[in-house]
Biopython code that builds the backbone (N, CA, C, O; Angstrom):
import numpy as np
from Bio.PDB.StructureBuilder import StructureBuilder

atoms = [
    (1, "UNK", "N", (13.198, -5.004, -6.722)),
    (1, "UNK", "CA", (12.099, -5.796, -6.709)),
    (1, "UNK", "C", (11.868, -6.524, -5.391)),
    (1, "UNK", "O", (12.769, -6.732, -4.579)),
    (2, "UNK", "N", (10.426, -6.949, -5.212)),
    (2, "UNK", "CA", (9.766, -7.148, -3.869)),
    (2, "UNK", "C", (10.054, -8.606, -3.707)),
    (2, "UNK", "O", (9.839, -9.312, -4.692)),
    (3, "UNK", "N", (10.470, -9.121, -2.705)),
    (3, "UNK", "CA", (10.594, -10.690, -2.589)),
    (3, "UNK", "C", (9.299, -11.390, -2.205)),
    (3, "UNK", "O", (8.555, -10.911, -1.350)),
    (4, "UNK", "N", (9.078, -12.340, -2.737)),
    (4, "UNK", "CA", (7.898, -12.941, -2.828)),
    (4, "UNK", "C", (7.341, -13.664, -1.179)),
    (4, "UNK", "O", (6.173, -13.880, -0.855)),
    (5, "UNK", "N", (8.496, -13.902, -0.413)),
    (5, "UNK", "CA", (8.113, -14.602, 0.947)),
    (5, "UNK", "C", (8.774, -13.255, 1.704)),
    (5, "UNK", "O", (9.135, -13.467, 2.862)),
    (6, "UNK", "N", (8.931, -12.198, 1.303)),
    (6, "UNK", "CA", (9.223, -11.116, 2.938)),
    (6, "UNK", "C", (7.962, -10.660, 3.325)),
    (6, "UNK", "O", (6.943, -10.599, 2.637)),
    (7, "UNK", "N", (8.122, -10.355, 4.460)),
    (7, "UNK", "CA", (6.965, -9.802, 5.172)),
    (7, "UNK", "C", (6.775, -8.345, 4.744)),
    (7, "UNK", "O", (7.743, -7.717, 4.314)),
    (8, "UNK", "N", (5.514, -7.760, 4.849)),
    (8, "UNK", "CA", (5.266, -6.502, 4.150)),
    (8, "UNK", "C", (6.275, -5.229, 4.847)),
    (8, "UNK", "O", (6.867, -4.302, 4.294)),
    (9, "UNK", "N", (6.212, -5.500, 5.825)),
    (9, "UNK", "CA", (7.578, -4.505, 6.623)),
    (9, "UNK", "C", (8.771, -4.560, 6.171)),
    (9, "UNK", "O", (9.333, -3.486, 5.958)),
    (10, "UNK", "N", (9.510, -5.859, 5.890)),
    (10, "UNK", "CA", (10.345, -5.954, 5.422)),
    (10, "UNK", "C", (10.682, -5.242, 4.040)),
    (10, "UNK", "O", (11.732, -4.624, 3.863)),
    (11, "UNK", "N", (9.718, -5.385, 3.109)),
    (11, "UNK", "CA", (9.429, -5.282, 1.932)),
    (11, "UNK", "C", (9.459, -3.765, 1.761)),
    (11, "UNK", "O", (10.054, -3.170, 0.863)),
    (12, "UNK", "N", (8.673, -3.171, 2.829)),
    (12, "UNK", "CA", (8.873, -1.425, 2.935)),
    (12, "UNK", "C", (9.839, -0.925, 3.326)),
    (12, "UNK", "O", (10.190, 0.166, 2.876)),
    (13, "UNK", "N", (10.592, -1.616, 4.335)),
    (13, "UNK", "CA", (12.089, -1.232, 4.731)),
    (13, "UNK", "C", (12.983, -1.356, 3.184)),
    (13, "UNK", "O", (13.632, -0.409, 2.741)),
    (14, "UNK", "N", (12.902, -2.342, 2.671)),
    (14, "UNK", "CA", (13.606, -2.244, 1.374)),
    (14, "UNK", "C", (13.377, -0.995, 0.262)),
    (14, "UNK", "O", (14.253, -0.466, -0.423)),
    (15, "UNK", "N", (11.904, -0.675, 0.289)),
    (15, "UNK", "CA", (11.469, 0.443, -0.627)),
    (15, "UNK", "C", (12.369, 1.781, -0.354)),
    (15, "UNK", "O", (12.791, 2.573, -1.197)),
    (16, "UNK", "N", (12.542, 1.808, 1.077)),
    (16, "UNK", "CA", (13.129, 2.972, 1.697)),
    (16, "UNK", "C", (14.558, 2.912, 1.492)),
    (16, "UNK", "O", (15.211, 3.877, 1.096)),
    (17, "UNK", "N", (15.029, 1.808, 1.755)),
    (17, "UNK", "CA", (16.601, 1.861, 1.434)),
    (17, "UNK", "C", (17.201, 1.895, 0.209)),
    (17, "UNK", "O", (18.420, 1.736, 0.160)),
    (18, "UNK", "N", (16.420, 2.115, -1.031)),
    (18, "UNK", "CA", (16.330, 1.848, -2.438)),
    (18, "UNK", "C", (16.950, 3.318, -2.968)),
    (18, "UNK", "O", (17.738, 3.437, -3.905)),
    (19, "UNK", "N", (16.440, 4.343, -2.194)),
    (19, "UNK", "CA", (16.907, 5.638, -2.753)),
    (19, "UNK", "C", (17.619, 6.463, -1.799)),
    (19, "UNK", "O", (16.953, 6.756, -0.807)),
    (20, "UNK", "N", (18.532, 6.810, -1.833)),
    (20, "UNK", "CA", (19.433, 7.701, -0.683)),
    (20, "UNK", "C", (18.804, 9.235, -0.357)),
    (20, "UNK", "O", (19.274, 9.984, 0.499)),
    (21, "UNK", "N", (17.824, 9.499, -1.084)),
    (21, "UNK", "CA", (17.242, 10.810, -0.533)),
    (21, "UNK", "C", (16.364, 10.321, 0.676)),
    (21, "UNK", "O", (16.403, 10.884, 1.770)),
    (22, "UNK", "N", (15.500, 9.137, 0.376)),
    (22, "UNK", "CA", (14.601, 8.420, 1.469)),
    (22, "UNK", "C", (15.475, 8.443, 2.751)),
    (22, "UNK", "O", (15.194, 8.999, 3.812)),
    (23, "UNK", "N", (16.672, 7.678, 2.425)),
    (23, "UNK", "CA", (17.465, 7.577, 3.756)),
    (23, "UNK", "C", (17.993, 8.465, 4.623)),
    (23, "UNK", "O", (18.015, 8.325, 5.845)),
    (24, "UNK", "N", (18.526, 9.608, 3.852)),
    (24, "UNK", "CA", (18.675, 10.815, 4.095)),
    (24, "UNK", "C", (17.749, 11.706, 4.794)),
    (24, "UNK", "O", (18.054, 12.516, 5.670)),
    (25, "UNK", "N", (16.499, 11.456, 4.282)),
    (25, "UNK", "CA", (15.522, 12.489, 4.824)),
    (25, "UNK", "C", (15.033, 11.602, 6.292)),
    (25, "UNK", "O", (14.775, 12.163, 7.357)),
    (26, "UNK", "N", (14.987, 10.363, 6.099)),
    (26, "UNK", "CA", (14.581, 9.663, 7.240)),
    (26, "UNK", "C", (15.532, 9.603, 8.131)),
    (26, "UNK", "O", (15.146, 9.411, 9.284)),
    (27, "UNK", "N", (16.748, 9.715, 7.943)),
    (27, "UNK", "CA", (18.016, 9.888, 9.372)),
    (27, "UNK", "C", (17.638, 11.131, 9.926)),
    (27, "UNK", "O", (17.462, 11.196, 11.143)),
    (28, "UNK", "N", (17.507, 12.001, 9.303)),
    (28, "UNK", "CA", (17.327, 13.639, 9.632)),
    (28, "UNK", "C", (16.094, 13.821, 10.428)),
    (28, "UNK", "O", (16.061, 14.589, 11.389)),
    (29, "UNK", "N", (15.032, 13.089, 10.017)),
    (29, "UNK", "CA", (13.868, 13.403, 10.748)),
    (29, "UNK", "C", (13.792, 12.121, 12.287)),
    (29, "UNK", "O", (13.203, 12.208, 13.364)),
    (30, "UNK", "N", (14.569, 11.168, 11.773)),
    (30, "UNK", "CA", (14.926, 10.410, 13.208)),
    (30, "UNK", "C", (15.733, 11.196, 14.552)),
    (30, "UNK", "O", (15.889, 10.801, 15.708)),
    (31, "UNK", "N", (16.138, 12.395, 13.917)),
    (31, "UNK", "CA", (16.990, 13.171, 15.069)),
    (31, "UNK", "C", (15.966, 14.280, 15.726)),
    (31, "UNK", "O", (16.195, 14.946, 16.736)),
    (32, "UNK", "N", (14.904, 14.312, 14.995)),
    (32, "UNK", "CA", (14.085, 15.236, 15.529)),
    (32, "UNK", "C", (13.117, 15.659, 14.062)),
    (32, "UNK", "O", (13.287, 15.129, 12.964)),
    (33, "UNK", "N", (11.981, 16.848, 14.405)),
    (33, "UNK", "CA", (11.235, 17.175, 13.638)),
    (33, "UNK", "C", (11.757, 18.448, 12.520)),
    (33, "UNK", "O", (12.594, 19.265, 12.904)),
    (34, "UNK", "N", (11.294, 18.503, 11.403)),
    (34, "UNK", "CA", (11.568, 19.558, 10.721)),
    (34, "UNK", "C", (10.506, 19.834, 9.753)),
    (34, "UNK", "O", (9.542, 19.103, 9.526)),
    (35, "UNK", "N", (10.842, 21.252, 9.061)),
    (35, "UNK", "CA", (9.684, 21.393, 7.971)),
    (35, "UNK", "C", (10.308, 21.039, 6.985)),
    (35, "UNK", "O", (11.483, 20.679, 7.054)),
    (36, "UNK", "N", (9.467, 21.087, 5.636)),
    (36, "UNK", "CA", (9.941, 20.784, 4.376)),
    (36, "UNK", "C", (11.066, 21.830, 4.062)),
    (36, "UNK", "O", (12.157, 21.302, 3.849)),
    (37, "UNK", "N", (11.041, 23.131, 3.991)),
    (37, "UNK", "CA", (12.208, 23.724, 3.739)),
    (37, "UNK", "C", (13.538, 23.863, 4.960)),
    (37, "UNK", "O", (14.668, 24.320, 4.788)),
    (38, "UNK", "N", (13.057, 23.416, 5.935)),
    (38, "UNK", "CA", (14.475, 22.893, 6.763)),
    (38, "UNK", "C", (15.276, 21.826, 6.294)),
    (38, "UNK", "O", (16.506, 21.790, 6.340)),
    (39, "UNK", "N", (14.415, 20.839, 5.777)),
    (39, "UNK", "CA", (15.123, 19.477, 4.748)),
    (39, "UNK", "C", (15.608, 20.203, 3.709)),
    (39, "UNK", "O", (16.828, 20.371, 3.722)),
    (40, "UNK", "N", (15.065, 20.625, 2.913)),
    (40, "UNK", "CA", (16.065, 21.344, 1.831)),
    (40, "UNK", "C", (17.154, 21.918, 2.022)),
    (40, "UNK", "O", (18.219, 21.623, 1.480)),
    (41, "UNK", "N", (16.975, 22.733, 2.764)),
    (41, "UNK", "CA", (18.313, 23.649, 2.918)),
    (41, "UNK", "C", (19.520, 22.720, 3.765)),
    (41, "UNK", "O", (20.697, 22.674, 3.407)),
    (42, "UNK", "N", (18.998, 22.054, 4.870)),
    (42, "UNK", "CA", (19.862, 21.084, 5.621)),
    (42, "UNK", "C", (20.358, 20.013, 5.047)),
    (42, "UNK", "O", (21.467, 19.769, 5.523)),
    (43, "UNK", "N", (19.992, 19.151, 4.119)),
    (43, "UNK", "CA", (20.550, 18.193, 3.294)),
    (43, "UNK", "C", (20.670, 18.810, 1.715)),
    (43, "UNK", "O", (20.991, 17.972, 0.873)),
    (44, "UNK", "N", (20.479, 19.971, 1.312)),
    (44, "UNK", "CA", (20.630, 20.358, 0.455)),
    (44, "UNK", "C", (20.210, 19.068, -1.040)),
    (44, "UNK", "O", (20.954, 18.433, -1.788)),
    (45, "UNK", "N", (18.906, 19.139, -0.941)),
    (45, "UNK", "CA", (18.165, 18.396, -1.940)),
    (45, "UNK", "C", (17.535, 19.015, -2.907)),
    (45, "UNK", "O", (17.416, 20.200, -2.594)),
    (46, "UNK", "N", (16.902, 18.705, -4.306)),
    (46, "UNK", "CA", (16.041, 19.319, -4.498)),
    (46, "UNK", "C", (14.625, 19.101, -4.323)),
    (46, "UNK", "O", (14.171, 18.016, -3.960)),
    (47, "UNK", "N", (13.699, 20.437, -4.655)),
    (47, "UNK", "CA", (12.578, 20.264, -4.382)),
    (47, "UNK", "C", (12.091, 18.653, -4.517)),
    (47, "UNK", "O", (11.967, 17.795, -3.643)),
    (48, "UNK", "N", (11.913, 18.608, -5.671)),
    (48, "UNK", "CA", (11.311, 17.019, -6.251)),
    (48, "UNK", "C", (11.721, 15.674, -5.546)),
    (48, "UNK", "O", (10.998, 14.703, -5.322)),
    (49, "UNK", "N", (13.204, 15.867, -5.215)),
    (49, "UNK", "CA", (13.650, 14.657, -4.426)),
    (49, "UNK", "C", (12.948, 14.564, -2.957)),
    (49, "UNK", "O", (12.278, 13.635, -2.506)),
    (50, "UNK", "N", (13.288, 15.759, -2.366)),
    (50, "UNK", "CA", (12.772, 15.775, -0.831)),
    (50, "UNK", "C", (11.232, 15.526, -0.976)),
    (50, "UNK", "O", (10.675, 14.716, -0.235)),
    (51, "UNK", "N", (10.576, 16.196, -1.893)),
    (51, "UNK", "CA", (8.758, 15.998, -1.892)),
    (51, "UNK", "C", (8.724, 14.471, -2.195)),
    (51, "UNK", "O", (8.055, 13.911, -1.326)),
    (52, "UNK", "N", (9.178, 13.659, -3.062)),
    (52, "UNK", "CA", (9.355, 12.370, -3.190)),
    (52, "UNK", "C", (9.528, 11.366, -2.103)),
    (52, "UNK", "O", (8.892, 10.322, -1.956)),
    (53, "UNK", "N", (10.614, 11.907, -1.266)),
    (53, "UNK", "CA", (11.224, 10.959, -0.003)),
    (53, "UNK", "C", (10.120, 11.181, 0.746)),
    (53, "UNK", "O", (9.597, 10.146, 1.158)),
    (54, "UNK", "N", (9.475, 12.426, 1.128)),
    (54, "UNK", "CA", (8.644, 12.738, 2.308)),
    (54, "UNK", "C", (7.315, 11.795, 1.853)),
    (54, "UNK", "O", (6.740, 11.148, 2.728)),
    (55, "UNK", "N", (6.793, 11.735, 0.276)),
    (55, "UNK", "CA", (5.778, 11.171, 0.495)),
    (55, "UNK", "C", (6.127, 9.581, 0.473)),
    (55, "UNK", "O", (5.285, 8.839, 0.978)),
    (56, "UNK", "N", (7.193, 9.059, -0.022)),
    (56, "UNK", "CA", (7.444, 7.570, -0.148)),
    (56, "UNK", "C", (7.457, 7.031, 1.597)),
    (56, "UNK", "O", (7.120, 5.922, 2.010)),
    (57, "UNK", "N", (7.947, 8.187, 2.391)),
    (57, "UNK", "CA", (8.298, 7.659, 3.830)),
    (57, "UNK", "C", (7.133, 7.552, 4.252)),
    (57, "UNK", "O", (6.850, 6.549, 4.907)),
    (58, "UNK", "N", (6.022, 8.672, 3.964)),
    (58, "UNK", "CA", (4.927, 8.627, 4.791)),
    (58, "UNK", "C", (3.810, 7.688, 4.406)),
    (58, "UNK", "O", (2.850, 7.463, 5.144)),
    (59, "UNK", "N", (3.994, 7.116, 3.138)),
    (59, "UNK", "CA", (3.019, 6.321, 2.660)),
    (59, "UNK", "C", (3.837, 4.564, 3.134)),
    (59, "UNK", "O", (3.280, 3.480, 2.965)),
    (60, "UNK", "N", (4.807, 4.711, 3.545)),
    (60, "UNK", "CA", (5.546, 3.469, 4.088)),
    (60, "UNK", "C", (4.843, 3.400, 5.702)),
    (60, "UNK", "O", (4.571, 2.433, 6.413)),
    (61, "UNK", "N", (4.701, 4.793, 5.900)),
    (61, "UNK", "CA", (4.243, 4.516, 7.809)),
    (61, "UNK", "C", (5.464, 4.997, 8.495)),
    (61, "UNK", "O", (5.718, 4.610, 9.635)),
    (62, "UNK", "N", (6.137, 5.720, 7.938)),
    (62, "UNK", "CA", (7.614, 5.746, 8.589)),
    (62, "UNK", "C", (7.825, 6.902, 9.194)),
    (62, "UNK", "O", (8.542, 7.070, 10.180)),
    (63, "UNK", "N", (6.941, 8.069, 8.365)),
    (63, "UNK", "CA", (6.863, 9.513, 8.726)),
    (63, "UNK", "C", (5.633, 10.148, 8.644)),
    (63, "UNK", "O", (4.791, 9.730, 7.850)),
    (64, "UNK", "N", (5.334, 11.479, 9.643)),
    (64, "UNK", "CA", (4.065, 11.584, 9.741)),
    (64, "UNK", "C", (4.405, 12.941, 9.805)),
    (64, "UNK", "O", (5.580, 13.292, 9.697)),
    (65, "UNK", "N", (3.166, 14.021, 10.028)),
    (65, "UNK", "CA", (3.083, 15.534, 9.998)),
    (65, "UNK", "C", (1.845, 15.988, 10.820)),
    (65, "UNK", "O", (0.994, 15.194, 11.221)),
    (66, "UNK", "N", (1.815, 17.222, 11.023)),
    (66, "UNK", "CA", (0.869, 17.710, 12.029)),
    (66, "UNK", "C", (-0.011, 18.631, 11.230)),
    (66, "UNK", "O", (-0.837, 19.293, 11.857)),
    (67, "UNK", "N", (0.080, 18.786, 9.600)),
    (67, "UNK", "CA", (-0.942, 19.132, 8.855)),
    (67, "UNK", "C", (-2.282, 18.584, 8.957)),
    (67, "UNK", "O", (-2.477, 17.402, 9.239)),
    (68, "UNK", "N", (-3.318, 19.518, 8.707)),
    (68, "UNK", "CA", (-4.921, 18.897, 8.669)),
    (68, "UNK", "C", (-4.686, 18.312, 7.524)),
    (68, "UNK", "O", (-4.329, 18.742, 6.427)),
    (69, "UNK", "N", (-5.046, 16.801, 8.109)),
    (69, "UNK", "CA", (-5.723, 15.854, 6.807)),
    (69, "UNK", "C", (-6.364, 16.208, 5.902)),
    (69, "UNK", "O", (-6.145, 15.663, 4.820)),
    (70, "UNK", "N", (-7.369, 17.221, 5.988)),
    (70, "UNK", "CA", (-7.787, 18.126, 4.766)),
    (70, "UNK", "C", (-7.583, 18.904, 4.084)),
    (70, "UNK", "O", (-8.339, 19.272, 3.185)),
    (71, "UNK", "N", (-6.202, 19.473, 4.419)),
    (71, "UNK", "CA", (-5.572, 20.174, 3.505)),
    (71, "UNK", "C", (-5.461, 19.282, 1.766)),
    (71, "UNK", "O", (-5.502, 18.075, 1.525)),
    (72, "UNK", "N", (-5.359, 20.095, 1.114)),
    (72, "UNK", "CA", (-5.093, 19.265, -0.061)),
    (72, "UNK", "C", (-3.557, 19.522, -0.150)),
    (72, "UNK", "O", (-2.785, 18.591, -0.380)),
    (73, "UNK", "N", (-3.152, 20.731, 0.025)),
    (73, "UNK", "CA", (-1.169, 20.874, -0.203)),
    (73, "UNK", "C", (-1.133, 21.322, 1.144)),
    (73, "UNK", "O", (-1.976, 22.118, 1.557)),
    (74, "UNK", "N", (-0.172, 20.850, 1.904)),
    (74, "UNK", "CA", (0.203, 21.118, 3.129)),
    (74, "UNK", "C", (0.890, 22.519, 3.104)),
    (74, "UNK", "O", (1.515, 22.991, 2.155)),
    (75, "UNK", "N", (0.680, 23.050, 4.213)),
    (75, "UNK", "CA", (1.149, 24.449, 4.438)),
    (75, "UNK", "C", (2.654, 24.455, 4.463)),
    (75, "UNK", "O", (3.134, 23.325, 4.370)),
    (76, "UNK", "N", (3.478, 25.390, 4.561)),
    (76, "UNK", "CA", (4.977, 25.750, 4.366)),
    (76, "UNK", "C", (5.471, 25.227, 5.738)),
    (76, "UNK", "O", (6.538, 24.630, 5.874)),
    (77, "UNK", "N", (4.586, 25.508, 6.767)),
    (77, "UNK", "CA", (5.167, 25.596, 8.338)),
    (77, "UNK", "C", (4.669, 23.906, 9.057)),
    (77, "UNK", "O", (4.602, 23.564, 10.238)),
    (78, "UNK", "N", (4.406, 23.177, 7.878)),
    (78, "UNK", "CA", (4.097, 21.830, 8.563)),
    (78, "UNK", "C", (5.119, 21.037, 9.003)),
    (78, "UNK", "O", (6.043, 21.015, 8.191)),
    (79, "UNK", "N", (5.319, 20.320, 10.067)),
    (79, "UNK", "CA", (6.339, 19.968, 10.597)),
    (79, "UNK", "C", (6.308, 18.499, 10.313)),
    (79, "UNK", "O", (5.184, 18.053, 10.544)),
    (80, "UNK", "N", (7.224, 17.513, 9.856)),
    (80, "UNK", "CA", (7.509, 16.272, 9.701)),
    (80, "UNK", "C", (8.498, 15.771, 10.586)),
    (80, "UNK", "O", (9.516, 16.379, 10.919)),
    (81, "UNK", "N", (8.083, 14.388, 11.034)),
    (81, "UNK", "CA", (8.955, 14.026, 11.791)),
    (81, "UNK", "C", (8.694, 12.219, 11.965)),
    (81, "UNK", "O", (7.581, 11.698, 11.888)),
    (82, "UNK", "N", (9.741, 11.610, 12.164)),
    (82, "UNK", "CA", (9.803, 9.806, 11.886)),
    (82, "UNK", "C", (9.086, 9.369, 12.972)),
    (82, "UNK", "O", (8.910, 10.093, 13.952)),
    (83, "UNK", "N", (8.664, 8.272, 12.890)),
    (83, "UNK", "CA", (7.953, 7.518, 13.848)),
    (83, "UNK", "C", (9.126, 6.473, 14.366)),
    (83, "UNK", "O", (9.332, 5.452, 13.710)),
    (84, "UNK", "N", (9.898, 6.759, 15.573)),
    (84, "UNK", "CA", (11.344, 6.044, 15.666)),
    (84, "UNK", "C", (10.793, 4.546, 15.940)),
    (84, "UNK", "O", (11.386, 3.577, 15.467)),
    (85, "UNK", "N", (9.962, 4.449, 16.502)),
    (85, "UNK", "CA", (9.569, 2.690, 17.252)),
    (85, "UNK", "C", (9.143, 1.928, 16.071)),
    (85, "UNK", "O", (9.408, 0.726, 16.075)),
    (86, "UNK", "N", (8.381, 2.545, 14.824)),
    (86, "UNK", "CA", (8.017, 1.570, 13.755)),
    (86, "UNK", "C", (9.399, 1.367, 12.600)),
    (86, "UNK", "O", (9.665, 0.426, 11.852)),
    (87, "UNK", "N", (10.191, 2.844, 12.866)),
    (87, "UNK", "CA", (11.403, 2.401, 11.728)),
    (87, "UNK", "C", (12.255, 1.455, 12.771)),
    (87, "UNK", "O", (13.062, 0.774, 12.139)),
    (88, "UNK", "N", (12.295, 1.260, 13.950)),
    (88, "UNK", "CA", (13.274, 0.753, 14.628)),
    (88, "UNK", "C", (13.015, -0.890, 14.604)),
    (88, "UNK", "O", (13.904, -1.735, 14.706)),
    (89, "UNK", "N", (11.448, -1.175, 14.427)),
    (89, "UNK", "CA", (11.033, -2.586, 14.619)),
    (89, "UNK", "C", (11.229, -2.906, 13.147)),
    (89, "UNK", "O", (11.720, -3.991, 12.835)),
    (90, "UNK", "N", (10.881, -2.042, 12.249)),
    (90, "UNK", "CA", (10.651, -2.688, 10.771)),
    (90, "UNK", "C", (12.311, -3.030, 10.391)),
    (90, "UNK", "O", (12.647, -3.929, 9.619)),
    (91, "UNK", "N", (13.382, -1.995, 11.199)),
    (91, "UNK", "CA", (14.721, -2.044, 10.407)),
    (91, "UNK", "C", (15.270, -3.513, 11.050)),
    (91, "UNK", "O", (15.998, -4.324, 10.479)),
    (92, "UNK", "N", (14.692, -3.608, 12.428)),
    (92, "UNK", "CA", (15.324, -4.930, 12.904)),
    (92, "UNK", "C", (14.759, -5.953, 12.326)),
    (92, "UNK", "O", (15.525, -6.901, 12.499)),
    (93, "UNK", "N", (13.683, -6.347, 11.632)),
    (93, "UNK", "CA", (12.770, -7.231, 11.019)),
    (93, "UNK", "C", (13.585, -7.662, 9.508)),
    (93, "UNK", "O", (13.716, -8.762, 8.970)),
    (94, "UNK", "N", (14.053, -6.297, 9.101)),
    (94, "UNK", "CA", (14.693, -6.567, 7.717)),
    (94, "UNK", "C", (15.935, -7.281, 8.096)),
    (94, "UNK", "O", (16.054, -8.336, 7.472)),
    (95, "UNK", "N", (16.944, -7.016, 8.970)),
    (95, "UNK", "CA", (17.962, -7.720, 9.454)),
    (95, "UNK", "C", (17.808, -8.984, 9.918)),
    (95, "UNK", "O", (18.611, -9.856, 9.587)),
    (96, "UNK", "N", (16.763, -9.243, 10.737)),
    (96, "UNK", "CA", (16.725, -10.628, 10.880)),
    (96, "UNK", "C", (16.303, -11.632, 9.646)),
    (96, "UNK", "O", (16.513, -12.845, 9.687)),
    (97, "UNK", "N", (15.632, -10.903, 8.461)),
    (97, "UNK", "CA", (15.299, -11.471, 7.294)),
    (97, "UNK", "C", (16.509, -11.716, 6.643)),
    (97, "UNK", "O", (16.866, -12.824, 6.241)),
    (98, "UNK", "N", (17.326, -10.365, 6.512)),
    (98, "UNK", "CA", (18.779, -10.868, 5.591)),
    (98, "UNK", "C", (19.646, -12.038, 6.494)),
    (98, "UNK", "O", (20.398, -12.760, 5.840)),
    (99, "UNK", "N", (19.594, -12.178, 7.466)),
    (99, "UNK", "CA", (20.341, -13.014, 8.242)),
    (99, "UNK", "C", (20.098, -14.588, 8.369)),
    (99, "UNK", "O", (20.979, -15.404, 8.639)),
    (100, "UNK", "N", (18.603, -14.907, 8.100)),
    (100, "UNK", "CA", (17.735, -15.912, 8.322)),
    (100, "UNK", "C", (18.193, -16.717, 7.116)),
    (100, "UNK", "O", (17.669, -17.801, 6.861)),
]
sb = StructureBuilder()
sb.init_structure("model")
sb.init_model(0)
sb.init_chain("A")
sb.init_seg("    ")
for serial, (resi, resn, name, xyz) in enumerate(atoms, 1):
    if name == "N":
        sb.init_residue(resn, " ", resi, " ")
    sb.init_atom(name, np.array(xyz, "f"), 0.0, 1.0, " ", f" {name:<3s}", serial, name[0])
structure = sb.get_structure()
């Protein structure tokens, strides 16, 4: 549940942390870029779980990719990576909010 007084980036980080699959995908992508198939293989996740995690992380602004934005479906060779500075800043704000 979203906190009414929480900044948007704190609420965004809260959404990410609500699902283990999102945390696993984000952690993996913070170490370096990966394709969807690499994530599936290395994290031993379901297709649906991995796809949903990437979608939520992308919508939250923590993950991006190299696919042409005009594509309706992303090619299998699309590489995903985490936006480390954004993740770090929002994680720090999240902890500050918790400890305030």
